Structures are given as C-alpha cells and as structure tokens.
C-alpha positions in Angstrom: -44.4 -32.3 -41.7 -42.3 -32.6 -38.5 -38.8 -33.9 -38.7 -38.3 -37.1 -36.6 -35.0 -37.6 -34.8 -33.4 -41.1 -35.0 -33.3 -42.7 -31.6 -29.8 -43.0 -30.2 -28.3 -46.4 -29.5 -26.6 -46.7 -26.1 -23.2 -48.4 -27.0 -21.9 -48.4 -23.5 -23.1 -51.9 -22.7 -21.9 -53.2 -26.0 -18.3 -52.1 -25.2 -18.6 -54.0 -21.9 -19.8 -57.1 -23.6 -17.0 -56.9 -26.2 -14.5 -56.5 -23.4 -15.9 -59.6 -21.5 -15.8 -61.6 -24.7 -12.2 -60.6 -25.3 -11.2 -61.7 -21.8 -13.1 -65.0 -22.2 -11.3 -65.9 -25.4 -7.9 -64.9 -23.9 -8.5 -67.2 -20.9 -9.9 -70.2 -22.8 -7.7 -70.2 -25.8 -4.7 -72.6 -25.8 -1.6 -71.3 -27.6 0.2 -74.0 -29.6 3.9 -74.1 -29.1 6.3 -75.6 -31.6 7.8 -78.8 -30.4 11.6 -79.0 -30.9 14.1 -81.7 -30.6 14.3 -83.3 -27.2 18.0 -82.8 -26.6 19.8 -81.6 -23.5 22.9 -79.5 -24.1 25.9 -80.0 -21.9 26.4 -77.2 -19.2 29.0 -74.5 -19.9 32.1 -75.0 -17.8 34.5 -72.3 -16.8 37.5 -74.6 -17.0 37.2 -77.2 -19.8 38.2 -80.6 -18.6 40.2 -83.0 -20.7 38.1 -85.9 -21.9 38.9 -89.3 -20.5 41.3 -91.2 -22.7 39.7 -93.6 -25.2 41.1 -96.0 -27.7 40.7 -94.8 -31.3 39.0 -98.0 -32.2 36.2 -97.2 -29.8 35.3 -93.9 -31.5 33.1 -94.0 -34.7 33.4 -90.7 -36.5 30.5 -89.6 -38.6 30.8 -86.3 -40.5 28.2 -84.4 -42.5 30.1 -81.9 -44.6 29.0 -78.6 -46.2 28.1 -80.4 -49.5 25.7 -82.7 -47.5 28.0 -85.7 -48.1 28.2 -88.3 -45.3 31.7 -89.4 -44.3 32.0 -92.3 -41.9 35.6 -93.0 -40.7 36.7 -90.6 -43.5 35.0 -92.8 -46.2 31.9 -91.8 -48.1 28.7 -93.6 -47.2 25.0 -93.4 -48.3 22.6 -92.4 -45.5 20.7 -95.7 -46.0 23.8 -97.7 -45.0 24.6 -95.6 -41.9 22.3 -97.4 -39.4 23.7 -100.8 -40.1 27.3 -99.5 -39.9 26.5 -98.0 -36.5 24.9 -101.2 -35.3 28.0 -103.2 -36.4 30.2 -100.8 -34.6 28.2 -100.8 -31.3 27.5 -104.5 -31.3 31.0 -105.6 -32.3 31.9 -107.1 -29.0 35.6 -107.1 -29.7 36.4 -107.2 -25.9 34.4 -108.6 -23.0 30.8 -108.3 -24.1 28.8 -111.5 -23.5 25.5 -110.2 -25.1 27.0 -108.7 -28.3 26.3 -110.5 -31.5 28.8 -108.8 -33.8 31.8 -110.0 -35.7 34.2 -109.5 -32.8 36.5 -107.6 -35.0 39.6 -106.6 -33.0 39.9 -103.4 -35.0 36.5 -102.2 -34.0 34.9 -101.3 -30.6 35.5 -103.4 -27.5 32.0 -103.2 -26.2 28.9 -100.9 -26.2 29.9 -99.3 -22.9 33.2 -98.0 -24.4 31.9 -97.4 -27.9 31.3 -93.7 -28.7 29.7 -92.3 -31.9 31.0 -88.8 -32.7 28.7 -86.9 -34.9 30.4 -83.9 -36.5 29.4 -81.3 -39.1 30.6 -78.2 -40.8 29.2 -74.7 -40.1 27.6 -74.7 -43.6 25.8 -78.1 -43.1 22.1 -77.9 -43.6 20.0 -78.6 -40.6 17.8 -81.2 -42.4 20.8 -83.3 -43.4 22.2 -83.2 -39.9 18.9 -84.3 -38.3 18.5 -87.1 -40.9 22.0 -88.5 -39.9 21.3 -88.0 -36.2 18.0 -90.0 -36.6 19.8 -92.9 -38.2 22.3 -93.0 -35.4 19.6 -92.9 -32.7 17.7 -95.6 -34.6 20.8 -97.9 -34.4 20.8 -97.5 -30.6 17.0 -98.2 -30.5 17.4 -101.3 -32.7 19.9 -102.8 -30.3 17.9 -101.8 -27.2 14.8 -103.4 -28.7 16.6 -106.6 -29.5 17.9 -107.0 -26.0 14.5 -106.0 -24.4 12.8 -108.6 -26.5 15.4 -111.2 -25.5 15.3 -110.4 -21.8 11.8 -109.2 -21.2 9.7 -110.3 -24.2 8.8 -106.8 -25.3 10.4 -104.0 -27.2 12.3 -101.2 -25.4 10.1 -98.6 -27.2 7.0 -100.4 -25.7 8.6 -100.4 -22.3 9.2 -96.7 -22.4 5.6 -96.1 -23.7 4.2 -98.2 -20.8 6.3 -96.3 -18.3 4.9 -93.0 -19.5 1.3 -94.3 -19.6 -0.7 -93.2 -16.6 -3.1 -96.1 -17.0 -0.4 -98.8 -17.0 -1.4 -101.6 -14.6 1.9 -103.3 -14.1 4.7 -102.4 -11.6 6.3 -99.1 -12.6 9.3 -99.8 -10.3 10.0 -103.1 -12.0 9.5 -101.5 -15.4 11.9 -98.6 -14.5 14.5 -101.1 -13.4 14.2 -103.1 -16.7 14.5 -99.9 -18.7 17.7 -99.0 -16.8 19.1 -102.5 -17.5 18.7 -102.1 -21.2 20.0 -98.5 -21.1 23.1 -99.8 -19.2 23.7 -102.5 -21.8 23.6 -100.0 -24.7 24.1 -96.4 -23.4 23.4 -93.6 -25.8 27.1 -92.6 -26.2 26.4 -90.1 -29.0 28.8 -87.2 -29.0 27.8 -84.1 -31.0 30.9 -82.1 -31.6 31.0 -78.3 -32.2 30.6 -77.4 -35.9 33.9 -76.9 -37.7 35.1 -74.3 -40.2 36.4 -75.8 -43.5 39.2 -74.1 -45.3 
C-alpha cells in the first residue's frame, strides 16, 4: 500500500492576517489612564519671594500629623467638625464683608478675600488622611459658593460650573462665566498647601 503524504498548509497568508488583526486592535483600542487630583502646583522660582504680610488672625492653620491626628489652630479636632470650622473662619466677616453671615468675631478673619487656610502635613502623613482633610476644606469653600450663587442667581455654584462645561447648554455662556467669576471673587479658593515638615 502506498504511503500518502499529508498536504502542506500555506501559513504565509495566516501570518499576514494575524499582523493585520494586531494593527487593527492597536489602532482601535483606547488605553485607560488613571485620573489624578486636579491640582496645579506653583512654578519653581529661582529666587523665592517673601510672601505678602498677613495678619495672624487671617490664617487658619490645619495640620495632619504623622499619627493621622487633625490639629486645627494647634487644637485637636475630629474630621467631621473641620468643614464647619473652616466655614466659620471664612464667613466670619470681622472686617468689611457685607455678604458674610458669620459671628463677626474680631479675633477671626476679616473677610473671605484676606482669609487663608494653610493645610500642612508631616512627611509621614498618609496620603488618604491628607486627601480626606483637603476634601473637607474644599467642601467648605463650595458650601459658601453655593450659598451665594443661590442667593444671587437662584442656582448652585456647582450647577453653574456644570452648565458652563456642558456643550449643549442653551443659555449665554458669557453671562454664566461672568456669574461664576463673581462667586469666585466673593470666596476665592485661598488654600495654601505647605511643604511637608520633618518632626523631631
């Protein structure tokens, strides 16, 4: 009985097809990138400038130490109380603020334009604890901005920003941009993030 040879398979065209499929997947695949915190760092300056003089009462110092303890004006505070403490400081209106609704304590900030919240941390502070504190401070600014936006324009500041970024918004973007600037000028985000400190 004669021995039959198995037919050979031409794999040359299969290699071409595999190469084309590889290129197709590379071109059509979207690569997901991790979204980080939307924060702009200050530029590096060759000659550091002295900061403008500020009254001590206009600076609200918030420290997250290496033991994840929150110290506000050198006193321990729970994270849940931080937002209200920051609101009270920013909205104090101890000077010439006609839209502030605070206690007008002469020992606290003059007005939101002069008030600065200084967020500090140790080098050993955990990232999660720092971000949780930062979120509470930003939420304090947003609370006050929302309050004033509702009072002046009948909508929240968050909604105004959302509408401004919406490509299908039917209102006047110029007017909306001007209204957003008005609110930002009333409560500017004066949040200073100091360089981490070494604790001895």
